[in-house]
N, C-alpha and C positions, 0 to 999 in steps of 0.2 A: 702714689698707687693709681694706675689707670682704671678706667671703666671695665676693661676686660678682666683685670685681676680681682676687682671688686666683685664682679658678677660670679666669678669662679668661686670665690670664698662662700658666697651666698649658697650656691649650688651644693657645695660640699656640706654646708652646715644643714641644709635641708636633708641631704642623704643621712647625715649622722643622726639627726632628729628622728627621721622615719626608721631608721635602724634601731635606735633606742626605743622607740615605741613598740617595735616587733619584739625586741628582746625582753621588754617588760611584760608584754602580753604573753609570750612564751612561758616565761618564769612564772607567771600568775597561773596560766593553765596547767603547767606540768608540775609545779611545786605547791602552790598555795591552793589552787582549786582541785577538789577530790572528784568532780563530775566525771572526767574521763577515766579516772581510776575506777570509778564506780561502773562505767560502761564496760570496762575490760572485765571487772569482777564479776558482772552480771552474766558473763560467759559461763562461769563455774558455779553461779548462785542459782537457788531455786527458792523462790517465795512460795510458801504453802499456807493457804487460809486455814486457820484453826476455828472450826465451827464449834461454838459452845453447846453444851448438852442443855436441852430445854428443860425448864422447871418441872419438877415432879408434881402430880396431882393426887390429892387424897380425898376420901370421903369424910364426913363429919365425925367418925369414930376412929380416924387415924389409919383406916385401911387404904393401902396403896392401889390407886385406880390406873395411872398412867405413868410409865417410867420410860426409860431409854435403852436402846440396844446399839451397839456399834455397826456401822456400815462404811462402805468405802466408795468413793467415785473415782473412776479413771479418767484422767485428763490427757489431751494431746495439744502439743505445740507444733503446728504444721511445719514451720520451717526447719525444725530439728529432726523431723522424721527421715529415717534412712530405709532402704529397702529391707523388708523383713518378711518372715515366715507367716503369711496371712492365715494359712490353714491352722497352724498351731494357736495363733492368736485368737481366731474365731472359736476354736474349740475350748480354750481356757475360759472364755467369756460367755460361752453359749449364745452366740450371736451369729447371723449370717453375714456372708461376704458383702452382700448388698447393703446390710445395716452398717457395716464398717466403712464402706466406700462413702455412703451418704452422710455418715457422722463426720468423717474427715473433711469432706467437701463443705459441709455447713460450718465446721470450725474454721476453715480456710476463708470463707466468706466474711466471717466475723473478723479474724485477724490471723495472720500467719505467724505473728510474733508473740501473741498472748495465748495462754492455755485456755481450752475450751473443755467442758465436760463431754466425754464420748460416752461413756457407759455409767449409769447412775446406780447407786444403793446395791453395792455388790455385797453379799453376805460375808461374815467373817470366814466361814468354812471355804467358800469359793475363792476369797481373797488370799487365803493362806497357799493355796495352790498356785495362784497367779504371781504372788509375790516372788517365788523361786525362779520364775522364768522371766521377770520383768526386765531384768538387765539385757535381755536380747532384743528389746524393742526400744530403740532410741527415739526419743521425742515424746514418750509416754510416761507419766507418773501418776501417783495416787494422792488422795487427800482423804482424811477422815471425817466422817459426820455421824450423826446419831439419827435413829428412827425411833418412832413411838412404838411402844408395846404395852398390852393391856392385861391387867391381872385378871380380868373376867370379861367375856364378850358381851357387855352391857353398857347402857348410857351412851350409845353412839351419837344420838341426836344432842344430847346435852353436852358431852365433851367436845364434839366436833372432830375435824380431821385437819391435817397440814397438807399443803400442796405446793407446787413450784410456783413462784412468783411470775405475775403477768407483767407486760410493759406498763401497764397502768399502775401496778404496785411500785414498780422502780421509779415512775415519774412522781409519785406521791412522797416517796421516802428515799432519800440517797443512801440509806443504810444498806438497801438491798441491791444485789447485782444478779445478772442473769445466772439462773442456776440455783439461786437460793430458795429456801422454803418459807412459807408463812401460814399462820393459822387462817384457815378459809371458812370455818363455821364454828359455832358453839363457843365453849370456853376458850378453846385454842385461838379463836379470832378475837373475842371480846378482850382477852388478857394477853395478846400477842406481845405488846411492849415488855410486859413483866416476864413472860415465859421465855422469850427468845434469847436473852442474854446478850453479850457483846462478842463480835467476832474478834479473833487475834491473828497474828501473822507469825510464822516460824520461817527463819531463813537457813537453808541447808547448803553446804557445800557438797557438790556432785562431781564425779570423775567422768572421763570421756565415754564411759559406758552407762552414764546416767544413774549411777549407783550413788546413793547418800554416803558421804565420807564423815560427816559430823556437822555441827552447828557453826554457823559463820560467827566469827568473833566470840565464840564460846557463849553464844545466845545473848550477848549484850543488847543486840538490836531487835530481839524477839518482842513481840507484844502478846502477852497471854490472853486467852479467851476468858470471859467472865461468864460462868454458867447462869442460866435463868433462875428466877426466884421460884420457890415451891408454893403451891396453892392448897388451901383446904377448902374443899367444897361444902355445901350444905347437904348434899345428898347422903341418904342412908343407903349403902350398898345392897344390904340384905332386902330392904324393901324394893329398891330398884329392881333387883334380880327377880323377886317374887312377882312384881306387877308385870314384868315382861313375860314371865312364865304364864300368867293369867290371860295375856293378850295374844298368846300363840294362836295363829290361824284366825286372827281378827284384824279388822281395820278400825282405827280410832285413836284415842289419846287418853291419858289420865295425868293429872298434876296433883301432887299432895303438898300442902303447905303448913308450916308451923304458925298458927295464928299469932302468937305473942311476939313473933320475930319477924315474920315475912320470909323465913328461910325455906326454900324449895327441898322438900325431903325426898321426893321422886318426880321424875318427869319421862313419861313414855309416849313415843309416838310409834304407832303400829301400822303396817308390819316393821319390826325391827331388824337391824342388820349387825353383823360382828364388825366392830370398829377395826379390827385387825385386817379387814379386807382391803382397806384404803391405805395400806402402808407397804413400802418396798416397791420392787420392780413390777409387782403384779397389780399395782394400784390403778393404772390406767385401764387395763383390761377389765378389772372388776367394777370400776366407776362406770363404764359403759354398759355393763350388764345391769347394774342396779339403776342407771338412769333410764334404760329401755324397758325395765319391769313395769307391766300395767298397773301393779299395786302401788307403785311410786313410794318405794321404801326410803328414799332420799328426802321426800317432802316431810318437813317437821310440822305435823298436825297440831302439836301442842302449843306452838307459836305462831303458825301461819294459816292454819284451817279456820275459815270464818264460818263456823257452824251457827245455824239458828239455835238458841239455847232452849227453846220450847218452854215446857212447863216449869223448868228450873228458874226461869226468869220471873215467875209469879211472885216470888218473895220480894223481888225489888218493886214490882208494881203495887203490891199490897203496901209496902213501907212507905212509898211516895204518897199514896192515898191517905194514909194515917197522918203523916206529917203535914200534908197540906189541908187536912180537915175535910177532904172529900168523903171520907168514911171515918167511922169510929170503931173500936173493937166490938161494939154491940151491933153494928150495922148488918142488917141482913138483906140478901138479894135472893129472889126466887130463881130456882133452877127447874127448867122444864125437862132436864134430863136429855133424852134423845129427841126432844120435841122441837118445835120451830122457834128458833130465836137467831139473832144475828150470828152468835157463836154457841154452838151446842156442846153438851157434855158428851163424853163417850160412854158414860154409865150412869145409872140411876143411884141417887144417894139422897140424904137428908135435905129438905127444902122448907123454907128459905135458909140459907147458910150464913153463918157469920165469918169473921176473919179466920179463927182457928179451924172451923170446919171447911172453909174455902180452901185454905192451904192443905189440910189433911186430905180433902176429897179431890184436890185439884180441879176446883170447879170453873170452868171456862166462863159460864155466864157471870159468876161473881167478879172475876178479873175484868171482864168486858165492862160491866157496869162500874166497877172502880175506875177504870181508865177514862170512860166517858165523863165521870163526875169530876175527875181531875181537870180534863180538857174543858169541861163546861163552866168551871168556876171563873175563868177568865172572861173578858169582853168578847174576844174572838178565838176561835179555834186554833189559829196560828199562835197567839200569845200563850194559850194554855199549853200547847204542844212544846213551845220553847221552855216552859217551866218544867214539864215532865222530863224533856231532854237533857236538861242542866242536871237534874238529879241522876239520871242514868249515867251520865258522864262522870259524875262524882263517884259513882260505884267503879269507875275504871273502864267502862266499855267505850269504844271509840277513841281510846287513847293508848299511847305507848306507856305501859305501867313502870318499866324500869330500863336502865341503860345496861343491865347485867346480861341481856340476852340478845345475841347477833341475830339479825334478820327477822326479828319479831315484827308482827303486823298490828295495826290499830283495830282491825275488825270494821264492821259496818254499823254505823249509827246513823240512821237517816236523819236528814236536815229539812227544815222548812223550805228551803230553795229547792231541794230535790222534789218535793211534792208540788211545789208551785210549777215546776217544769213538767211534771207528769200530768197533773190534773187542772192547772191554771190557778193562778193567785185568787185566793178567796172562794175557790170551788171545791174545797175538800174540807172534811172534819173528822171528828173521832171515829164515826162510822166507816169513813173511807179507809182509814188506816187501823182498823180495829184488831187486825191480826198482830200488831205489836203488844197488844195486852197479854197475849199468851206466848210472847217470845218467838213469834214467827215473822212473816212478812219480810220486810227489808233489813231486819235486824240480823247481824252476824257477830258472833263473839268468839275469841280463841279459848281453848281450854284453860290456859293460864289465867285469863281475865275472869272465867267463871269460877275457878279454884279460889281466886282472890275475893269474889263475892261471898262464897262460903266462908272465908276467913273473916270478912267484914260482919256477917250475921253472927258467927261464933263470938266475935269481939264486941258485939252490941253497938256497932256503928262506926268502927275505925279499922284502918289497916297499916301495916308497914310495908314499904315497897318491896314486892317480891325480888329475891335475889338468890343467886346460886353459888356464889363464892363467899365463904365464911372469914377467910384470912389470906392475905398474901404476905409471904415472908418479909419481915422487916417493915411492913406497912400496916396501917389500920384500914378497916373497910370504909366505904364511902359514908360520910356524915348522913346522907340523905337516907340511908337504910335505917337510921334510928329515929327518923321523923315520923310522928303520928299523923296520918291523914285522915281527918274527919269527913264523913260523907255528907252531913247535914241533916241526919235523921236522929231525933231525940231518942235517948237510950230506952225509955219506957215503952216506945212502939215495938220494940223487938221481941217483947214477951209473948204476945199473942202468935207472932210468926214462928218463933222457936217452939211454942207449945204445938202448934199445928204440925210442924216438922216432926217433933217428937212422937206424936200421935200416929203419924204416917208410917212409922218404922214397924213393919210386921212381916209376918210369913217367913220366907227363907232368907231375908236379909236382916233378920233380928239376931243380935248378938246376946247370948244369955249372960246376965251379970253386968252388962255395960249399957248404960243409958245414953243413947246419941240420937241425933236429929239428922233428917234427910229430906230431900224433896226429888222425886223422879220427873222425868221428862220424856215425851215421845214427840218425835219431830217428823211431821210428813213432808216428804220431799218429792212427791209426785212419782208416777210411774208404779204405784203400788208399794214403794219402799218407804220405810220408817227407820229413823235412827233412834237410838235410846241413850238418855243421859241420866246423870244421878249427882246431886250435890249434897254433901254431908260434912258434918263435924263431930267430933267425939273427944272426951266425954262432953256431956251437956254443960257441966260445971267445970270450969278451968280447962277449956278444950286444948288438946295437945296436937291434933291433926285436923285439917280441913282438906276435902278431897273433892275433886270434880272428874267424873268419868264420862266419856262419850264413846259409844260403840255404834259403829255404822252398821246399817242393815240388820239391826237386832231386835226388830218389832218394838216392844214397849220397853222403857227404861227399867222396869222391874225385872225384866228377864235376864239381862246380863250386866248392864251398867251398875245397877244397885248391888247385886251379889259380889261383884269384883271389888267395888269400893268398900263393902262390908269386910270382906276378906282382908283387904289391905289394912283397913283400920284395926281389925282383930290381930293381925300379924304384927303391926307396929306396936300397939299397946300391951299385947298379952304375949307376944313372941312365939305364939303358937296358935293352931286352930283346934277349937273344941271338937271332941270326938263326934258329937251329934251334928257337926256342920261339915265333917269330911267329905260327905257325898255332894255338898254344894261345891266344894273346892274341887273335887274330881270332875264334875260337870263343866265347871268354868275352864278347867285346865285341858279338858278333851273336846270341848265345843270347837266345831270348825264353821265359822260363819262366812268363810271364803267359798263354801260350798253349799248352796240354798238347800240341797237334798239332806243335809246333815243338821239343819237348825231344829232345835227341840224347843218346843213352847210349853211351859209349865203352867199350872194354875197360879194366878197371882193378881193382885190388885191392878185393875185397869186405870188409866188416867183420862 
C-alpha cells in the first residue's frame, strides 16, 4: 500500500468518526435528551405561580381579626401579544389607554419572553366579566392571589399591612420575585416567614387562543402551594375596639398589658385608620392620603413616639431612691408649693411629704430631692448618674423591650457622654439635669415601655417580655417570653409606692367596687402646650391589667388620660361601665382634642 492510499484511508476514517460523533449527538438530543422537547412543549404550556393564602390572625379569644379574599392579577407576555381591541380591553379593566401602553412597555423592558404583571388585584366581580372575554386577547393571562380582609376596622398599627416587595426585599431573600407581596409593618412584618406560606406552580396546556385546555401531564409536575400558618394574638378585640373609640378625635397612644404574662391586651396609636384602606388597587392612593395627613395616622405612636413620661416616671425615681438607700419610706422633704425651689410643685399640699404622700400628691420637690440624694451618694455626679441610669434601663427605658414588634424604638435615655458633650466633663451635676427627676428633660419613652413599667410595679419588681403573638400554628412561642426579668429593686420597696398610687385614685377616674392604683402625669412641651399621661394597674391584688395612656394636648393627665385608662380597666375587668360613670364615658367619646375650641376642662386634682 502506497502513501497515497494510506492517507486516503486515514481521511475516510476521520470522516466516519466525525459522522459517528454527529449521529450520537443527534440521537442524544432527539431521543435521550428532553430539553428540546421541553422547548417545543413550552409553546403550548403556561406555568402559573400559585400564591398561597396567608395565615389567618385571631385575637386571644378566638375572634377572627384578619382573613383572606381572592383577587386576580393580569399578566402579559409581550412577544405573544397580537393586535387586539384596546378600547374593550381598557373598559374591562377600568384603565386608560396610557396605562395600558405604559404597562406593556414596562413589561417589554423587563422581558419579552417572560410574563409580567400588568394589572394587579382585580376583584372577583370584575374578573368574572374579564374572564369571559380574555380569549380575545392573546399574550394575556391571569393568576390568582389573595388579599387581606379585616373582620373589624381596628388594630391597624398592631396588625400592620402587606405591600409589594422592593428590590431590597428581593436582594435579601430569593423567595421573592418582582410583583410579590410582603408584610411591611406590624405583625404582618414580624411574622412574615410564618404567615406567607410557600408558593407553588401549576402547569397548564393552552390552545392557540390562549385558553386553558387542562393540566400538563395530568398535574404530575405541579407543585402545590402551602398556605401560611395561623396566628393567635394576645389582643382582646373588644378592648381594642373600645380603646379606639375612646381615642376618637385625639392624638396619642395607649398600651394595655397583662402583668402576669407580658401579653399585650390592646395597643392603640391615634389617630387610627381602617386597615382595609391599605388593601387592593386603592392601596396606593390611600397610602398617599394617609402619608400626607398632618395628623400622621401612619406613625405608630405606641412604639415610636419618644414621649417625656412626666410625673408617671416618679414611681421609678422613688423606687431607685429606696433601693439605693438615698431615702427611706419615712424620709420627708419639705415642699414650698408654688414657692421658690429648683423644681416647684403645681399645687399646695401636705409638707413635708414622705414617699406615700410624695407619690399621691405628685410632689416635684420630693422627687428632685430624691434624685439629688441618689446622685450625691457617689464620689462624683457622673458616677451617681451612671448608677441611676442603670436602674432606669433595668425598667426597660432606653432599650428594645421585645422582638415581637416591628419598627419599635428604644426611646431616649440620656448618657454621661451626652452631658459631657453639652456641659463639659465634670461641669454638670444633679442640679444641671434635675428635670430628669420628674420625667422630663432629655428623657423620652414609648407608651409600650411605660405600660411595661406599670406591669413591673404591679408585679412588685419584675416583668415578662411584652409580646403580641400568643401562638403560632404548630409552633410554641419564643422561650424568652416566659423568662422573668428582675429590675433590681427589692419587693418591700414597692409597698409605699403602690399605696401612694392607690391613694391618688380619686374623683372621676375612681371605679366603684374596684381597688386599683395609678399615677397621673402632665408633660410641658413648650408653646403653652401640655400632654397628659396616666399609668395604672388593676386590681391592686393579683393585677390582671396594666395600662399606660398618653393623650397629646390634653392639659393635665387627670383630664383625659386617667379617665380613658379607668374606662378601659373597667371594661376589661367588669365587661361593662357602671351607670354612674356613663357621663365620663360620654365625655371621653365625644371630646375633640384636635379642635382646641372644643376642649373641656373639668375640676380634678392638679399635678
